[in-house]
C-alpha positions as CSV (number, residue, x, y, z in Angstrom):
1,M,-2.6,14.6,-2.6
2,Q,0.7,15.4,-1.0
3,L,2.2,13.4,1.9
4,E,1.2,14.4,5.4
5,V,3.6,14.0,8.3
6,D,1.9,13.4,11.7
7,G,4.2,14.4,14.5
8,G,6.0,17.3,16.0
9,D,8.8,19.3,14.3
10,G,11.7,17.2,15.5
11,W,11.2,14.2,13.1
12,S,13.3,11.1,13.5
13,A,16.1,10.5,11.0
14,L,14.1,7.7,9.4
15,T,11.0,9.9,9.2
16,R,12.9,12.6,7.4
17,L,14.3,10.2,4.8
18,W,10.9,8.7,4.1
19,A,9.2,12.1,4.0
20,A,11.8,13.4,1.5
21,A,11.3,10.3,-0.7
22,L,7.5,10.3,-0.7
23,N,6.8,14.0,-0.6
24,D,6.2,14.4,-4.4
25,V,4.6,11.0,-5.0
26,V,1.0,11.1,-6.2
27,V,-1.2,8.0,-5.6
28,R,-4.6,7.8,-7.3
29,H,-7.6,5.6,-6.7
30,P,-9.7,4.5,-9.7
31,T,-12.8,6.1,-8.2
32,G,-11.1,9.5,-8.0
33,E,-11.3,9.5,-4.2
34,P,-8.1,11.2,-2.9
35,V,-5.5,8.8,-1.5
36,R,-4.0,10.1,1.7
37,L,-0.4,9.1,2.6
38,V,0.2,9.9,6.3
39,L,3.6,9.4,7.7
40,V,3.5,9.0,11.5
41,D,6.7,10.2,13.0
42,A,8.6,7.8,15.3
43,E,12.0,6.1,15.6
44,C,10.4,3.5,13.2
45,P,7.8,5.6,11.4
46,V,4.5,4.2,10.2
47,L,3.0,4.9,6.8
48,R,-0.8,5.0,6.8
49,I,-2.4,4.6,3.4
50,Q,-6.1,5.7,3.5
51,L,-9.1,7.2,1.8
52,D,-11.4,9.6,3.5
53,Q,-14.2,7.4,2.3
54,Q,-14.7,4.2,0.3
55,R,-17.9,2.7,-1.1
56,D,-18.7,-0.9,-0.3
57,S,-18.2,-2.9,-3.6
58,R,-21.2,-5.1,-2.7
59,D,-23.5,-2.2,-1.6
60,P,-22.4,1.1,-3.1
61,S,-24.9,3.0,-0.9
62,N,-22.8,1.9,2.1
63,V,-19.8,4.3,2.6
64,F,-16.9,3.6,4.9
65,K,-15.5,6.7,6.4
66,R,-11.7,6.9,6.9
67,F,-11.0,3.7,5.1
68,I,-7.4,2.5,5.9
69,Y,-5.8,0.2,3.4
70,S,-2.8,-0.4,5.6
71,N,-0.4,0.8,8.3
72,V,3.2,-0.1,7.4
73,R,6.0,0.2,9.9
74,L,9.0,1.5,8.0
75,S,11.9,-0.4,9.7
76,Y,14.6,0.9,7.4
77,F,15.1,3.2,4.4
78,P,15.9,1.4,1.1
79,G,16.8,4.7,-0.8
80,V,14.6,7.1,-2.6
81,K,14.1,5.2,-5.9
82,L,13.4,1.9,-4.1
83,A,11.1,3.5,-1.6
84,R,9.0,4.9,-4.5
85,E,9.1,1.6,-6.4
86,W,7.9,-0.2,-3.3
87,L,5.0,2.2,-2.9
88,A,4.0,1.8,-6.5
89,A,4.1,-2.1,-6.1
90,A,2.2,-1.8,-2.8
91,W,-0.6,0.3,-4.4
92,G,-0.7,-2.1,-7.4
93,G,-1.3,-4.9,-4.9
94,A,-4.1,-3.0,-3.2
95,M,-5.7,-2.4,-6.6
96,Q,-5.4,-6.1,-7.3
97,H,-7.5,-6.7,-4.2
98,E,-10.1,-4.1,-5.5
99,A,-10.2,-5.8,-8.9
100,L,-11.0,-9.2,-7.3
101,E,-14.0,-7.6,-5.6
102,L,-15.3,-6.2,-8.9
103,V,-15.6,-9.6,-10.6
104,T,-19.0,-10.9,-9.7
105,V,-21.6,-13.5,-10.8
106,G,-25.2,-12.6,-11.2
107,G,-24.9,-9.2,-9.5
108,L,-22.7,-7.6,-6.8
109,K,-22.9,-10.3,-4.1
110,E,-21.2,-13.5,-5.4
111,R,-17.5,-13.2,-6.2
112,P,-15.7,-16.1,-7.9
113,L,-12.5,-15.2,-6.0
114,D,-13.4,-13.2,-2.9
115,P,-10.3,-11.7,-1.3
116,H,-12.1,-11.5,2.0
117,E,-12.8,-15.3,2.2
118,P,-10.3,-17.9,3.4
119,P,-7.8,-18.9,2.4
120,F,-6.3,-15.5,1.9
121,A,-3.5,-16.8,-0.4
122,Y,-5.2,-15.0,-3.4
123,D,-5.1,-11.7,-1.5
124,R,-1.3,-11.6,-1.6
125,G,-1.4,-8.3,-3.6
126,L,-2.7,-6.4,-0.6
127,R,-1.1,-8.4,2.2
128,D,2.4,-8.8,0.6
129,G,2.4,-5.4,-1.1
130,M,1.6,-3.6,2.2
131,P,3.3,-5.7,4.9
132,T,2.9,-4.7,8.6
133,D,6.7,-4.2,8.7
134,L,8.8,-3.1,5.8
135,N,12.3,-4.6,6.0
136,P,14.6,-6.0,3.3
137,A,12.8,-9.4,3.1
138,T,9.3,-8.0,3.0
139,L,10.4,-5.3,0.5
140,I,11.3,-8.1,-1.9
141,Q,7.9,-9.9,-1.3
142,A,6.1,-6.6,-1.9
143,L,7.9,-5.9,-5.2
144,A,7.2,-9.5,-6.3
145,V,3.5,-8.7,-6.2
146,V,4.0,-6.9,-9.6
147,M,7.1,-8.6,-11.0
148,P,9.0,-11.9,-11.0
149,T,10.8,-12.6,-7.8
150,D,14.2,-12.6,-9.4
151,A,13.5,-9.0,-10.8
152,A,12.4,-7.9,-7.3
153,V,15.6,-9.3,-5.8
154,A,17.7,-7.5,-8.4
155,L,15.9,-4.2,-7.7
156,A,16.3,-4.7,-4.0
157,H,20.1,-5.3,-4.4
158,G,20.6,-2.4,-6.8
159,D,21.0,-4.6,-9.8
160,G,17.6,-3.7,-11.5
């Protein structure tokens, strides 16, 4: 599904940069449910990553409508390549969260490592990958969800 931009015609400079970078990016969900990337125009735009519906992993008959993975405030623009690399890492982190939900003991209810239970340290894929505010520091944390931290730092500084 192609990027949607929510806002009038006079997008902010930051919204225009992010829209150009993410316009052709395709994000897929393992269930085949279309992933919607919605860029909300503002001086600091927000990227909403959502599904129109998502089945509950414990009770597949329960369907969540308009399931939002995250709203990320895009405080700066790291460049086209790095913006796309971040989104790939962020989605990889979200899928790590989904994978933790799919490992169960004796049925669908008991999870050896439930990403919804405290402490949330083992849900860093979703929380670090899709921070509430993307800035140079959280970009490195997000990339480090799928690679060693030194590789994330190198990418963020243009050395990767």
